[in-house]
Residue frames as qw, qx, qy, qz and C-alpha x, y, z in Angstrom:
[[0.085, -0.240, -0.742, -0.620, 73.70, 130.95, 59.40],
 [0.324, 0.153, 0.392, -0.847, 70.26, 132.67, 59.90],
 [0.198, 0.378, 0.895, 0.132, 66.98, 130.87, 59.21],
 [0.136, -0.001, -0.192, -0.972, 64.95, 133.26, 57.05],
 [0.233, 0.376, 0.824, -0.353, 61.44, 132.77, 58.47],
 [0.326, 0.561, 0.025, -0.761, 60.11, 135.54, 56.20],
 [0.312, 0.270, -0.710, -0.571, 60.37, 133.16, 53.24],
 [0.092, -0.207, -0.971, 0.069, 58.22, 130.59, 55.00],
 [0.097, -0.765, -0.634, 0.058, 55.56, 133.06, 56.17],
 [0.297, 0.350, 0.019, 0.888, 55.73, 136.72, 55.23],
 [0.412, -0.694, -0.224, -0.546, 52.96, 137.49, 57.75],
 [0.728, -0.388, -0.401, 0.399, 55.11, 136.51, 60.77],
 [0.034, -0.936, 0.027, -0.350, 55.60, 139.67, 62.76],
 [0.220, -0.751, 0.564, -0.266, 57.93, 138.39, 65.48],
 [0.916, 0.019, -0.401, 0.025, 59.86, 135.36, 66.65],
 [0.643, -0.700, 0.290, 0.110, 62.04, 134.28, 69.59],
 [0.768, 0.546, -0.241, 0.234, 65.63, 133.96, 68.57],
 [0.749, -0.526, 0.091, 0.392, 69.22, 133.65, 69.87],
 [0.170, 0.915, -0.334, -0.150, 72.10, 136.10, 69.14],
 [0.955, 0.050, 0.110, 0.270, 74.82, 134.14, 67.35],
 [0.615, 0.031, 0.065, 0.785, 77.24, 137.00, 66.55],
 [0.054, 0.936, 0.176, -0.300, 77.69, 140.75, 66.64],
 [0.698, 0.173, 0.328, 0.613, 79.55, 141.89, 63.59],
 [0.146, -0.282, 0.069, 0.946, 80.45, 145.22, 61.95],
 [0.191, -0.239, -0.622, -0.721, 77.30, 144.78, 59.88],
 [0.571, -0.396, -0.009, -0.719, 75.00, 144.27, 62.84],
 [0.529, -0.252, 0.700, -0.409, 73.42, 141.68, 65.12],
 [0.455, 0.188, -0.787, -0.371, 73.21, 138.24, 63.69],
 [0.668, -0.165, 0.470, -0.554, 70.44, 135.98, 64.98],
 [0.309, -0.090, 0.940, 0.116, 69.84, 132.20, 64.48],
 [0.155, 0.519, 0.787, 0.295, 66.46, 132.92, 62.91],
 [0.007, -0.333, -0.118, 0.936, 64.54, 136.02, 61.88],
 [0.357, 0.686, 0.631, -0.052, 61.39, 137.52, 60.49],
 [0.001, -0.811, 0.121, 0.572, 63.30, 140.56, 59.22],
 [0.766, 0.596, 0.191, 0.149, 63.62, 140.70, 55.42],
 [0.529, -0.462, 0.263, 0.661, 67.24, 141.39, 54.38],
 [0.280, 0.764, -0.116, -0.570, 67.71, 144.12, 51.82],
 [0.265, -0.216, 0.811, 0.475, 68.00, 142.84, 48.23],
 [0.239, 0.389, 0.823, 0.338, 66.32, 142.41, 44.91],
 [0.045, -0.421, -0.277, -0.862, 65.08, 146.10, 45.00],
 [0.555, -0.682, -0.401, -0.257, 63.21, 145.56, 48.27],
 [0.077, -0.708, 0.424, -0.560, 64.45, 147.50, 51.37],
 [0.420, -0.005, -0.833, 0.361, 65.53, 145.65, 54.44],
 [0.467, -0.699, -0.512, -0.176, 62.96, 145.59, 57.34],
 [0.014, 0.443, -0.457, 0.771, 63.10, 147.84, 60.39],
 [0.715, -0.487, -0.426, -0.266, 61.78, 147.03, 63.83],
 [0.363, -0.726, 0.453, -0.369, 63.03, 146.08, 67.26],
 [0.638, 0.045, -0.742, 0.203, 65.04, 143.38, 69.04],
 [0.601, -0.648, 0.030, -0.466, 63.56, 142.90, 72.52],
 [0.264, 0.405, -0.793, 0.371, 65.91, 141.75, 75.22],
 [0.515, -0.306, -0.798, 0.064, 65.02, 139.36, 77.97],
 [0.201, -0.365, -0.512, 0.751, 64.83, 142.27, 80.47],
 [0.190, 0.787, 0.547, -0.214, 62.44, 144.13, 78.30],
 [0.104, -0.692, 0.216, 0.681, 64.84, 146.63, 76.84],
 [0.718, 0.603, 0.349, 0.008, 64.60, 147.29, 73.14],
 [0.364, -0.350, 0.442, 0.742, 67.13, 147.76, 70.36],
 [0.549, 0.694, 0.100, -0.455, 65.75, 149.75, 67.36],
 [0.629, 0.007, 0.619, 0.471, 66.69, 148.01, 64.19],
 [0.190, 0.677, -0.111, -0.702, 67.19, 150.56, 61.30],
 [0.629, 0.503, -0.415, -0.422, 67.84, 148.12, 58.53],
 [0.853, -0.146, 0.500, -0.014, 68.47, 144.45, 57.77],
 [0.427, 0.710, -0.504, -0.245, 71.29, 143.28, 55.42],
 [0.988, 0.064, -0.136, 0.037, 73.01, 140.10, 54.42],
 [0.582, -0.644, 0.385, 0.312, 76.40, 139.09, 55.67],
 [0.087, 0.627, -0.609, -0.478, 79.26, 138.75, 53.22],
 [0.058, -0.109, 0.961, 0.249, 78.42, 135.13, 52.45],
 [0.532, -0.122, -0.298, -0.783, 74.58, 135.83, 52.30],
 [0.553, -0.228, -0.801, 0.022, 74.00, 132.95, 54.83],
 [0.288, -0.402, -0.576, 0.651, 73.95, 135.22, 57.79],
 [0.013, -0.761, -0.404, -0.507, 71.42, 138.11, 58.23],
 [0.374, -0.106, -0.367, 0.845, 72.59, 141.17, 60.22],
 [0.145, -0.862, -0.481, -0.069, 70.18, 143.61, 62.01],
 [0.377, 0.409, -0.120, 0.822, 71.56, 147.13, 61.97],
 [0.370, -0.654, -0.566, 0.339, 71.04, 148.67, 65.38],
 [0.026, 0.947, 0.090, 0.309, 70.49, 152.37, 66.12],
 [0.400, 0.446, -0.462, 0.654, 73.56, 154.16, 67.60],
 [0.221, -0.382, 0.483, -0.757, 73.63, 153.97, 71.36],
 [0.819, -0.215, -0.316, -0.429, 71.49, 150.89, 71.61],
 [0.735, -0.486, 0.448, -0.149, 71.90, 148.28, 74.46],
 [0.262, 0.513, -0.796, -0.183, 74.55, 145.72, 73.65],
 [0.948, -0.069, 0.087, -0.299, 74.11, 142.01, 73.25],
 [0.174, -0.541, 0.817, 0.099, 76.34, 138.99, 73.39],
 [0.523, 0.106, -0.781, -0.326, 76.23, 135.61, 71.60],
 [0.301, -0.185, -0.903, 0.246, 73.86, 133.25, 73.40],
 [0.229, 0.173, 0.366, -0.885, 71.43, 136.05, 74.48],
 [0.133, 0.471, 0.864, 0.116, 67.79, 135.14, 74.02],
 [0.114, 0.260, -0.007, -0.959, 65.72, 137.89, 72.34],
 [0.470, 0.604, 0.630, -0.132, 62.55, 138.56, 70.38],
 [0.189, -0.114, 0.427, 0.877, 62.86, 139.91, 66.88],
 [0.263, 0.691, 0.601, -0.305, 59.84, 142.09, 65.91],
 [0.343, 0.252, 0.449, 0.786, 59.39, 143.77, 62.59],
 [0.234, 0.363, 0.152, -0.889, 57.68, 147.19, 61.92],
 [0.381, 0.370, 0.839, 0.120, 54.58, 145.73, 60.24],
 [0.264, 0.840, 0.299, -0.369, 53.19, 149.05, 59.30],
 [0.091, 0.726, -0.483, -0.481, 56.23, 149.49, 57.01],
 [0.304, -0.137, 0.916, 0.222, 56.42, 145.86, 55.86],
 [0.489, 0.483, 0.711, -0.150, 52.83, 145.40, 54.62],
 [0.422, 0.816, -0.008, -0.394, 52.82, 148.26, 51.97],
 [0.014, -0.610, 0.713, 0.347, 56.01, 146.76, 50.63],
 [0.400, 0.076, 0.912, 0.054, 54.50, 143.40, 50.27],
 [0.478, 0.668, 0.493, -0.286, 51.48, 144.83, 48.54],
 [0.341, 0.831, -0.222, -0.379, 53.50, 146.96, 46.09],
 [0.186, -0.436, 0.833, 0.286, 56.01, 144.12, 45.37],
 [0.462, 0.285, 0.840, -0.002, 53.20, 141.85, 44.33],
 [0.407, 0.814, 0.242, -0.337, 51.73, 144.63, 42.25],
 [0.089, 0.722, -0.543, -0.420, 55.08, 145.02, 40.43],
 [0.350, -0.035, 0.910, 0.218, 54.95, 141.28, 39.46],
 [0.452, 0.634, 0.619, -0.106, 51.54, 142.01, 37.94],
 [0.179, 0.862, -0.154, -0.448, 52.96, 145.13, 36.18],
 [0.137, -0.452, 0.778, 0.414, 55.55, 142.88, 34.49],
 [0.391, 0.320, 0.858, 0.091, 52.55, 140.93, 33.08],
 [0.302, 0.850, 0.292, -0.318, 50.70, 144.03, 31.89],
 [0.317, 0.865, -0.344, -0.179, 53.95, 145.12, 30.18],
 [0.961, -0.086, 0.240, 0.108, 55.61, 141.88, 28.93],
 [0.525, 0.762, -0.295, 0.239, 59.02, 143.35, 28.19],
 [0.711, -0.002, -0.465, 0.528, 62.46, 142.62, 29.69],
 [0.435, -0.890, -0.133, -0.030, 62.91, 144.31, 33.08],
 [0.593, 0.501, -0.292, 0.558, 66.11, 146.32, 33.41],
 [0.192, 0.198, -0.540, 0.795, 65.65, 147.54, 36.98],
 [0.485, -0.611, -0.509, -0.363, 63.20, 148.10, 39.82],
 [0.160, 0.202, -0.577, 0.775, 62.71, 149.39, 43.32],
 [0.421, -0.603, -0.667, -0.124, 60.23, 149.15, 46.13],
 [0.061, 0.395, -0.293, 0.868, 59.43, 152.11, 48.32],
 [0.107, 0.176, 0.732, -0.649, 56.98, 152.98, 51.06],
 [0.470, 0.563, 0.552, -0.397, 53.71, 152.18, 49.31],
 [0.547, 0.762, -0.121, -0.325, 55.11, 152.91, 45.85],
 [0.714, -0.209, 0.588, 0.318, 57.51, 151.22, 43.43],
 [0.464, 0.724, -0.258, -0.440, 58.86, 151.21, 39.88],
 [0.817, 0.072, 0.500, 0.279, 60.01, 148.88, 37.09],
 [0.102, 0.668, -0.435, -0.595, 62.29, 149.86, 34.25],
 [0.825, 0.315, 0.470, -0.013, 61.48, 148.13, 30.91],
 [0.259, -0.315, 0.594, 0.693, 63.46, 147.67, 27.81],
 [0.469, 0.667, 0.549, -0.183, 60.79, 148.90, 25.38],
 [0.442, 0.024, 0.429, 0.787, 61.83, 149.91, 21.81],
 [0.027, -0.520, -0.460, -0.719, 58.76, 152.01, 21.26],
 [0.069, 0.048, 0.491, -0.867, 57.19, 154.67, 23.45],
 [0.440, -0.214, -0.432, -0.757, 53.57, 155.59, 23.57],
 [0.307, -0.262, -0.864, 0.301, 52.70, 154.02, 26.92],
 [0.326, -0.540, -0.221, -0.744, 49.43, 155.28, 28.38],
 [0.062, -0.215, 0.718, -0.660, 49.12, 155.63, 32.18],
 [0.656, 0.013, 0.247, -0.713, 45.34, 155.22, 32.28],
 [0.842, 0.206, -0.406, -0.290, 45.46, 152.04, 30.13],
 [0.444, 0.270, -0.788, 0.332, 48.22, 150.44, 32.18],
 [0.214, -0.172, 0.622, -0.734, 46.41, 151.24, 35.35],
 [0.778, 0.060, 0.000, -0.626, 43.13, 149.76, 34.11],
 [0.828, 0.188, -0.514, -0.122, 44.72, 146.54, 33.15],
 [0.262, 0.271, -0.751, 0.542, 46.83, 146.32, 36.30],
 [0.408, -0.122, 0.466, -0.775, 43.79, 146.94, 38.50],
 [0.827, 0.121, -0.263, -0.482, 41.90, 144.28, 36.55],
 [0.638, 0.214, -0.716, 0.186, 44.53, 141.71, 37.44],
 [0.028, -0.243, 0.629, -0.738, 44.38, 142.82, 41.10],
 [0.628, -0.067, 0.134, -0.764, 40.67, 142.48, 41.18],
 [0.733, 0.124, -0.627, -0.232, 40.97, 138.74, 40.22],
 [0.610, -0.572, 0.406, -0.369, 42.01, 138.17, 43.79],
 [0.845, 0.292, -0.448, 0.017, 44.28, 135.39, 42.59],
 [0.821, -0.550, 0.079, 0.130, 46.27, 133.34, 45.23],
 [0.295, 0.809, -0.480, 0.165, 49.98, 134.07, 45.57],
 [0.925, -0.349, 0.148, 0.018, 52.11, 131.14, 46.48],
 [0.125, 0.780, -0.609, -0.074, 55.78, 129.96, 46.29],
 [0.983, -0.092, 0.153, 0.048, 57.73, 126.85, 45.63],
 [0.286, -0.697, 0.576, 0.317, 61.39, 125.88, 45.00],
 [0.911, 0.410, -0.033, 0.002, 63.03, 124.44, 41.92],
 [0.774, -0.331, 0.222, 0.492, 66.58, 123.38, 41.38],
 [0.065, -0.668, 0.344, 0.657, 69.24, 125.51, 39.58],
 [0.246, -0.043, 0.849, 0.466, 69.11, 122.94, 36.78],
 [0.215, 0.610, 0.762, 0.018, 65.38, 123.33, 36.36],
 [0.080, 0.875, 0.095, -0.469, 65.72, 127.18, 36.10],
 [0.184, -0.457, 0.613, 0.618, 68.52, 126.72, 33.56],
 [0.229, 0.225, 0.885, 0.337, 66.09, 124.66, 31.47],
 [0.064, 0.807, 0.578, 0.103, 63.41, 127.34, 31.71],
 [0.392, -0.094, -0.081, 0.911, 65.24, 130.64, 31.13],
 [0.133, -0.544, -0.427, -0.709, 62.00, 132.40, 30.22],
 [0.519, -0.661, -0.524, 0.135, 61.11, 132.46, 33.88],
 [0.429, -0.437, -0.107, 0.783, 63.71, 135.23, 34.61],
 [0.258, 0.867, 0.384, 0.187, 62.25, 138.60, 33.55],
 [0.233, -0.945, 0.115, 0.200, 64.89, 140.81, 35.12],
 [0.732, 0.565, -0.164, 0.344, 67.99, 141.61, 33.10],
 [0.111, 0.751, -0.400, 0.513, 69.74, 143.47, 35.96],
 [0.463, -0.453, 0.632, -0.426, 69.07, 141.32, 38.96],
 [0.591, 0.156, -0.759, -0.224, 69.56, 137.59, 38.66],
 [0.819, -0.485, -0.125, -0.280, 68.07, 135.01, 41.01],
 [0.281, -0.705, 0.626, -0.179, 70.43, 134.15, 43.88],
 [0.898, 0.166, -0.405, -0.057, 72.34, 130.88, 43.31],
 [0.171, 0.514, -0.742, 0.394, 74.71, 128.77, 45.32],
 [0.550, -0.200, 0.622, -0.520, 72.14, 126.81, 47.49],
 [0.129, -0.006, 0.962, 0.242, 71.19, 124.61, 44.62],
 [0.067, 0.617, 0.783, 0.041, 67.59, 125.80, 44.53],
 [0.004, -0.083, -0.081, -0.993, 65.70, 128.93, 43.53],
 [0.198, 0.459, 0.676, -0.542, 62.38, 130.21, 44.95],
 [0.034, -0.311, -0.586, -0.747, 59.51, 130.82, 42.48],
 [0.237, 0.329, 0.492, -0.770, 56.56, 133.07, 43.28],
 [0.044, 0.315, 0.846, 0.429, 53.40, 132.03, 41.53],
 [0.389, 0.241, 0.232, -0.858, 50.30, 134.28, 40.98],
 [0.517, 0.209, 0.824, -0.105, 47.68, 131.74, 40.07],
 [0.503, 0.666, 0.544, 0.080, 46.83, 131.85, 36.38],
 [0.151, 0.987, 0.030, -0.049, 48.81, 135.07, 35.81],
 [0.220, 0.839, -0.462, 0.185, 52.49, 134.93, 36.59],
 [0.930, -0.318, 0.020, 0.185, 55.51, 132.81, 37.63],
 [0.451, 0.735, -0.333, 0.381, 59.00, 134.09, 38.18],
 [0.689, -0.139, -0.479, 0.526, 61.92, 133.67, 40.58],
 [0.129, -0.764, 0.042, -0.631, 61.79, 135.97, 43.57],
 [0.506, -0.078, -0.690, 0.512, 63.15, 136.01, 47.17],
 [0.124, -0.256, 0.183, -0.941, 60.90, 138.87, 48.35],
 [0.132, 0.281, 0.804, -0.507, 57.85, 139.10, 50.52],
 [0.244, -0.178, -0.546, -0.781, 54.39, 139.09, 49.04],
 [0.577, -0.065, 0.369, -0.726, 50.70, 139.18, 50.06],
 [0.438, 0.026, 0.895, -0.083, 48.69, 135.97, 50.01],
 [0.410, 0.595, 0.673, 0.153, 46.17, 137.15, 47.27],
 [0.290, 0.270, 0.266, 0.879, 46.23, 139.95, 44.74],
 [0.239, -0.776, -0.469, -0.349, 43.02, 141.40, 46.24],
 [0.582, -0.646, -0.231, 0.438, 45.14, 142.44, 49.29],
 [0.451, 0.101, 0.146, 0.875, 47.01, 144.86, 47.12],
 [0.097, 0.754, 0.382, -0.526, 44.02, 147.19, 46.71],
 [0.519, 0.825, 0.199, 0.103, 43.66, 149.73, 43.97],
 [0.555, -0.379, 0.201, 0.713, 46.92, 151.24, 42.47],
 [0.321, 0.912, 0.065, -0.247, 47.69, 154.25, 40.37],
 [0.735, 0.231, 0.144, 0.621, 50.35, 154.73, 37.68],
 [0.253, -0.856, -0.155, 0.423, 51.92, 157.88, 38.86],
 [0.113, 0.830, -0.341, -0.427, 54.52, 158.45, 36.13],
 [0.889, 0.272, 0.252, 0.269, 56.20, 157.00, 32.98],
 [0.148, -0.865, 0.308, 0.367, 59.73, 158.34, 32.40],
 [0.809, 0.558, -0.145, 0.118, 62.04, 158.03, 29.42],
 [0.613, -0.696, 0.327, 0.180, 65.38, 156.88, 30.86],
 [0.313, -0.382, 0.695, 0.523, 67.12, 156.20, 27.51],
 [0.319, 0.225, -0.573, -0.721, 66.50, 155.36, 23.89],
 [0.591, -0.118, -0.725, -0.334, 64.75, 152.06, 24.77],
 [0.315, -0.174, -0.785, 0.504, 64.22, 152.39, 28.60],
 [0.362, -0.556, -0.227, -0.713, 60.95, 153.37, 30.11],
 [0.147, 0.016, -0.767, 0.624, 60.47, 153.73, 33.83],
 [0.469, -0.491, -0.498, -0.539, 56.95, 153.03, 35.11],
 [0.016, 0.147, -0.654, 0.742, 56.06, 154.19, 38.63],
 [0.502, -0.464, -0.603, -0.412, 53.08, 152.95, 40.54],
 [0.063, -0.237, 0.589, -0.770, 51.61, 153.66, 43.98],
 [0.092, -0.434, -0.873, 0.202, 48.99, 152.28, 46.32],
 [0.087, -0.589, -0.383, -0.707, 45.86, 154.39, 45.78]]
């Protein structure tokens, strides 16, 4: 089992760790700052630094089959490690931070457009949400203006945990139709944007909406009779 430190503090860049296994999915550590791919957010890249200073480039981070272990996918030809080895896990912060900014912006987009979300993805400083909208007529400039107004409020972004039963009693918290909150541990993580939004999410976010900076709405696509894809990017 890997302790996911990124859920406690998304701003942690590195941590000492111990190798607990080497599997066909990658190197499993007892703790990590690397976000594991899921929920539309890519897995982190970075390096695993060995005790002798050699580095293993990490190309991606994924969950194990039981979602309790987190595997770091090494580049081909990297130095080998064994269970028990002490290492330092260090993320590529220059790639992580834009993802955090755009992820929080997508939560705000779901407030600007309060429709069921049918899909989404986070890229390198850009992202998109798909909405189940029965009527077209969305205006890029209007959406961007309302979205940037929410960002400018510089609202705190925090998280807390509720039980599965509490989530079942409040089904309106779940906005996504395609991706359901992970269950099995008995609790679900909620991300709150003070006075603006509250929804289940396991991803990484900035501490305040003001850290997002200005965003633009780059495209609105018709993906079906009632499906509209809205793309945004950091300005």
